ZAMARGU-4260 file (C-alpha; in steps of 0.2 Angstrom, whole numbers, plus 5000, padded with zeros to 4 digits):
<rodrens>
0) 4903/5076/5031 | 4914/5061/5036 | 4933/5063/5040 | 4938/5053/5025 | 4929/5063/5013
5) 4936/5079/5021 | 4953/5072/5020 | 4951/5067/5001 | 4944/5084/4997 | 4959/5092/5003
10) 4972/5079/4998 | 4966/5076/4980 | 4959/5093/4976 | 4958/5097/4958 | 4956/5116/4962
15) 4971/5118/4974 | 4986/5127/4969 | 4999/5114/4963 | 5013/5121/4973 | 5002/5121/4989
20) 4997/5103/4985 | 5015/5098/4983 | 5020/5107/5000 | 5005/5098/5008 | 5010/5081/5002
25) 5029/5084/5006 | 5024/5089/5024 | 5012/5074/5025 | 5026/5061/5020 | 5037/5067/5033
30) 5024/5065/5047 | 5019/5048/5039 | 5037/5042/5040 | 5038/5047/5058 | 5022/5037/5063
35) 5029/5022/5053 | 5046/5023/5062 | 5036/5022/5079 | 5025/5008/5073 | 5039/4998/5065
40) 5050/4999/5081 | 5037/4988/5090 | 5029/4979/5075 | 5019/4966/5085 | 5010/4978/5096
45) 4993/4982/5090 | 4990/5000/5093 | 4971/5004/5096 | 4961/5019/5100 | 4949/5032/5093
50) 4955/5042/5078 | 4957/5057/5090 | 4967/5047/5103 | 4979/5041/5089 | 4981/5059/5083
55) 4986/5064/5100 | 4997/5049/5103 | 5007/5053/5087 | 5005/5072/5089 | 4996/5076/5073
60) 4980/5083/5069 | 4964/5073/5066 | 4965/5076/5047 | 4983/5070/5046 | 4978/5054/5056
65) 4963/5051/5044 | 4975/5052/5029 | 4987/5039/5038 | 4972/5028/5042 | 4967/5029/5024
70) 4984/5024/5018 | 4987/5009/5030 | 4970/5002/5029 | 4974/4989/5015 | 4988/4983/5025
75) 4979/4979/5041 | 4974/4962/5048 | 4957/4969/5052 | 4953/4984/5042 | 4945/5000/5050
80) 4928/5007/5045 | 4937/5022/5036 | 4922/5027/5025 | 4911/5032/5040 | 4925/5037/5052
85) 4923/5051/5065 | 4934/5057/5078 | 4927/5045/5091 | 4928/5030/5080 | 4938/5015/5087
90) 4952/5010/5075 | 4967/4999/5076 | 4984/4999/5068 | 4987/4980/5068 | 4996/4977/5052
95) 5002/4962/5042 | 5021/4965/5040 | 5023/4957/5023 | 5008/4965/5016 | 5013/4982/5023
100) 5030/4981/5015 | 5023/4975/4999 | 5011/4989/4998 | 5024/5002/5002 | 5034/4995/4987
105) 5019/4996/4976 | 5016/5014/4981 | 5034/5017/4977 | 5036/5024/4994 | 5055/5021/4996
110) 5056/5033/5011 | 5045/5020/5020 | 5051/5003/5013 | 5069/5008/5016 | 5067/5013/5034
115) 5080/5004/5045 | 5067/4996/5056 | 5063/4984/5042 | 5081/4977/5045 | 5075/4971/5062
120) 5059/4963/5055 | 5065/4954/5039 | 5082/4947/5034 | 5089/4956/5018 | 5084/4940/5008
125) 5066/4941/5014 | 5065/4960/5010 | 5072/4956/4992 | 5059/4942/4990 | 5045/4953/4996
130) 5051/4967/4985 | 5052/4955/4969 | 5035/4947/4973 | 5027/4964/4973 | 5036/4970/4957
135) 5031/4954/4948 | 5013/4955/4954 | 5010/4970/4942 | 5019/4962/4927 | 5009/4954/4913
140) 5018/4939/4906 | 5011/4933/4889 | 5013/4915/4883 | 5023/4911/4868 | 5014/4916/4852
145) 5010/4901/4841 | 5016/4902/4823 | 5007/4895/4808 | 5020/4881/4806 | 5022/4877/4825
150) 5014/4861/4832 | 4995/4864/4836 | 4993/4867/4855 | 4979/4854/4855 | 4992/4840/4855
155) 4987/4832/4838 | 5004/4834/4831 | 4998/4843/4816 | 5004/4860/4811 | 4994/4874/4818
160) 4988/4880/4801 | 4981/4863/4797 | 4973/4859/4813 | 4960/4866/4824 | 4968/4883/4825
165) 4967/4885/4844
</rodrens>
């Protein structure tokens, strides 16, 4: 069984005791925050190694590193082969800064997108722009509804109810 499947079986278990699962995630989020603090302290360095080597580097177990790699994968410049990952699989943590920030906002992970290291990477204005871009990306904006007595959108100048009805 691959590492990712093992991680997901534990992390998203439907049979697990809810209190234990909450404790599991609370502990994971603290570890995740610590890894991001280290990565964001030197955001231009592309950390590479096997899953096991990165787990050792960040002083976590392989399963926790697997969860971290699963979470960051969509923010990487070159994604890792997480579906078939094993302990000896070579991986990288070369992330796109803007994409990572937006993905943290999308995940509502304020403990991550509010890390002080972001202040060294982006100006307050840039952070606000990225935040708003991400928030707006999930908003559906509907056009104005055309009423029966409004001009027809086809441009004929006729009233909507007497025209083509587009």
